[in-house]
C-alpha positions in Angstrom: 1.8 -4.2 25.6 4.5 -2.0 24.1 7.9 -3.5 24.3 10.6 -1.5 26.2 13.4 -0.7 23.8 16.9 0.5 24.4 17.9 3.8 22.9 19.8 2.0 20.2 16.9 -0.3 19.4 14.6 2.6 19.2 16.9 4.5 16.8 17.2 1.4 14.6 13.4 1.1 14.5 13.0 4.7 13.6 15.6 4.4 10.8 13.9 1.2 9.5 10.5 2.9 9.5 11.8 6.0 7.7 13.4 3.7 5.0 10.1 1.9 4.6 8.1 5.2 4.2 10.7 6.4 1.6 10.5 3.1 -0.3 6.6 3.2 -0.4 6.8 6.8 -1.6 9.1 5.7 -4.4 6.6 3.0 -5.3 3.7 5.4 -5.4 5.8 7.8 -7.6 6.6 4.9 -10.0 3.0 3.9 -10.1 1.9 7.5 -10.8 4.5 7.7 -13.7 3.4 4.4 -15.1 6.9 2.9 -14.5 5.3 0.0 -12.6 2.0 -1.8 -12.8 -0.5 -2.3 -10.1 -0.4 -6.1 -10.6 3.4 -6.0 -10.1 3.0 -4.2 -6.8 0.3 -6.6 -5.6 2.5 -9.6 -6.6 5.6 -8.1 -4.9 3.6 -7.4 -1.7 3.3 -11.1 -1.2 7.0 -11.3 -0.4 8.0 -7.8 0.5 6.8 -6.7 4.0 7.4 -3.0 3.2 4.9 -3.2 0.3 2.5 -5.4 2.2 2.1 -2.7 4.9 1.2 0.0 2.4 -2.4 1.2 2.8 -4.7 0.3 -0.1 -6.1 3.9 -0.3 -2.6 5.3 -0.7 -1.9 2.8 -3.5 -5.2 3.7 -5.3 -4.6 7.4 -5.0 -1.2 7.0 -6.7 -2.8 5.5 -9.8 -3.0 7.7 -12.8 -6.5 9.2 -13.2 -7.6 8.1 -9.7 -7.9 10.7 -7.1 -9.2 10.7 -3.5 -12.9 10.6 -4.5 -12.6 7.8 -7.0 -10.4 5.8 -4.7 -12.8 6.3 -1.7 -15.8 5.3 -3.8 -14.1 2.1 -4.9 -13.1 1.3 -1.3 -16.7 1.7 -0.2 -18.1 -0.3 -3.1 -15.5 -3.2 -2.5 -16.1 -3.0 1.3 -12.5 -2.2 2.0 -11.8 -0.3 5.2 -9.9 3.0 4.8 -7.2 1.6 7.2 -6.8 -1.7 5.3 -3.3 -2.5 4.1 -2.4 -4.6 1.1 -1.6 -7.7 3.2 -5.0 -7.5 4.8 -7.0 -7.7 1.6 -9.3 -10.7 1.2 -9.6 -12.8 -1.9 -12.7 -11.1 -3.2 -11.4 -7.6 -2.4 -8.2 -8.3 -4.3 -10.1 -9.6 -7.3 -12.3 -6.5 -7.3 -9.2 -4.3 -7.1 -7.5 -6.0 -10.0 -10.7 -6.0 -12.1 -11.3 -2.3 -11.5 -7.8 -0.9 -11.9 -5.6 -3.2 -13.9 -5.1 -2.2 -17.5 
């Protein structure tokens, strides 16, 4: 059931969501420019909710030399659903991700 929010609560939620999207976009840009490592992001996601809610496919597509096709093939091979978020990765999926993409 969807909670009923006041107008102010709804505005606050929209602002919070926009900030989270902007934050994740910045992380993807840093990853693309090799300013941050995949392992760092995965470690930070354990304590940062904004990162934990990032979709795995978006994270992979932001990696240098990884596009939509390579990311999708890995997701299929590792049995990771396209809608999976970082916080939802299992132990084996996380290990496969690190093995495949960490430098």
